[in-house]
N, C-alpha and C positions, 0 to 999 in steps of 0.2 A: 598065626591068624591074628596075633597081639600086636607081633612083630610086627608087620604090613602097614598098621592101619601108625599104632606111631609114625616109622619112620617116613610113609604118607607128610602126616602135621609138621615135623620135623621140614619135609620140604616147604610146603605151603607158608612157615615161616621163615625161614631163607628166601622164600622168592619178593618177602612184605617188605624185608629184612635191605634186598635189593633195590625194590621201588622206591624206597624213603630215603635210603642216600642216596639218590639222581634224583629224584626231587630237592633234595637242600640243598645240590653240588649248585642245579641251574638258578636258587633264588639267591644263591652267594655270591653268581655272579651279575644277577641283574642289580643287586646292592651294591657293588663294585663297578660303578661306574661306565660299566662296557656299549654299547654299541646298540639302543633299542632295534630288538630282532625286526620291529611293527616300520613299517615306508611310511617318512614324514609328507603330509600333505602340503603344498606352499599356500599361504593366505592369500587370499584370490579375490579382497574385497575389494581392495583397487579396480582390479579386472573385470569383473563387473559391473560397477560403475563406470568404465570406461566402456564394458558395451551397451552396457544400456541408453546412454547418449552418447554416438560418439562425435569424433570434434567436427566431424563437415554438420551436422546437421547441426551441435550449436555455433556457427563462424555464419551456416543459414538461418538462420533464426536471427539473427544476433543485426544483418544487412538490413533481411526484410525490416526490420526494429526501427533501423535509422534513415530507410528510404520512407518508411508512411513518414516519418516525424519532421523530414529534408521538406514529404509532398504539405504538410500540414502548414509546413511555414511557408512556403511559400504561397497558397491560400491566404494565407494571414494576410501575407506580403502584395498580394492582387485584391484583394480588398483595403489595405491601405490603401495603396495608388490613383484603386477607382475612385475610392471614398473624396481621396485628397479631390482630383477630378475632377469631381461634381461641387468640392467647398468652391473651388478656383472660377468652377461653373459663371458664375452670378459678374465677377470680376470680367473676368473677357468682354460680355456685352455688354458689359460698360464701357469696356471699354470701347466696342466699337461701334455702340448708341455717340459716343463722344465723336469719333472720328466722321460719322455720317453730320453728326452738328456742326463740324467746323465746313464742311463741306455746303454747306446751304447759301441758294444763293436767293439775297435777299433785295423780292422785287413788289414791294406793295403799289397799291393805284388807286386810283378812286374807285373802280368799283371792287373793288377787292374790297370782300367783310370781316370781322375781327371776331371772337370768343369774347364775353364779358366776362374780365379779371377775376368778377367774382360777382354772383346771383343774389340779387339784393336790392329793393326799389331805389330813384332815383329820388334822394330829400333835396337836392340844390341843383336845380337845370344850369346847361349849356346857355352862356349870355355877353355877350361880345357889343353886342348893339342897345342894352338897352339896360338897367341897374335891375338885381334879384333881391332882394329879404334876407340876413345871413342871423338868424334865432340870437348864438350865441355872441356876436360883436354887436347885434342891435341898430342893422347900417343898416343903407341900401349899398350894393356894391357892384361891379359887373363880376363874372366872373369863369376864365377859362378854359374850364374844365369840367367834369360832374363830380358830383360827389353819392359816391353807393351806399348804400345803410348794409353791415355786417355784421356780425358778433364776432369779437377779438378770440383772437388766432385763429380765423377760417382760415384756411390756404389763397391766395391770391397767384392768379397761374400768366404765365404772358399769353398776349390774346394771340399776337400771331409768328412767325416765325422772328427771332430777331436775335443781334446782337448785343452785349450789355454798352449802350453808349459811356455812361454817370452812375457811380453811383456818390448821394450824397444825405443831408442834411437839413434842417432848417425849422424856427421855432413854429412854422405854419402848417405846413402839413411831413411834419416830422423826419422820417430816414423815408427816402424815393428811393424810385430806378429809375432810369430813364432806357429808350429802349431804339435802338437803328432801326429801322422795319425796312429801308431801303427805300430808294428815290424821293431821300429829302423828307421821309415823314417818319414820325418821331410820335412815341408816349410818352406820359410818366405819371407812373401811379404813384402815391403816395400816401404818407400811415400807413406804416410797415414795423415790421419788426422781425425780428430771427430772421433775418436774410439767408437766401440759399445760391446765391450766385456771384458774379464777381466782376468787376471792370472786363469791356473787351469778348466777355466767353459768350460766344453762342449760342442759341437758347431755343427749344422748338414751339413750337403751341400751347397749349398744353401746359409746359412747365413750371413747376410750383417757384415762383420767384422769392417769396416768401409771406408774410405770418400776415393778420391782423391787427394792430396795435391798441391799447389803449387812446383817445383821443387827447390831437394835445387841445391848448387851450383856447384857439382859435374854434376849435368843434363841443365844446364840451355839452353844448345844451343840443346839438344834433346826435353829440353817441357818435359810438364808437361807427367807420366808414372806412370810407377807401378813396383818393383824389384820383381819378384817370384825367387826361388829359388828353390833346389828339393834336398832332401842328404838323406844318408839311410846308417850305418851304422857312418856317422860323413862325409861321403865322397860323396862328392854332382855331381849328377847325370844331364844332359840334363832333365829337365820337358819335353819340345817338348814330347818327346819320350812315356809322361803318360797321355799327355793332349786324349781328347776324340776329 
């Protein structure tokens, strides 16, 4: 009986020795640089990125962004073009008015009526049949026109459609403009500054000719004014008879 137990113990010890020896052999093979018994899994990081954002999707998004920018630039360019047209509109209109002025037909008659070149009191009347008193000169003399009181820098307008016949200046009435109204009617506007017209230019009734200047030494007592004369066939006539 005792012999049987000893035999079983030795058998178990032998088996354990065999198993331990097999384990040592396996570990040595692993340290020896042999191939790993496990399957290597390739690095899939790049594959995951490509799959999450396909190339077609990236191109499509880029195309939409470029299209949007292009549309925005076209909208900006369109806005600039519109603004440029609006900015140029007044110039076109001015050119049209100028062409219209060039085609004016001047046909002033004794039945026609003029606009006052400036609103104000008549301080010296027309008088070619008798003399009137001029305060600054302290003398009586004839007056071929009327002297209309006004403030310095007040606009002076064309009394009717006309052509600028002459621009000049003298000591008595300062800067002046001669207007041809047609049918041998002409007017003279004196005591002006900052003239807005040129010779041979056509002007419409109400267009600014210039502005009232400081009075010349011939009208220092009367004060700032406009000298206004109307002639027909080079003969002075009373302009008040032709005023509206």
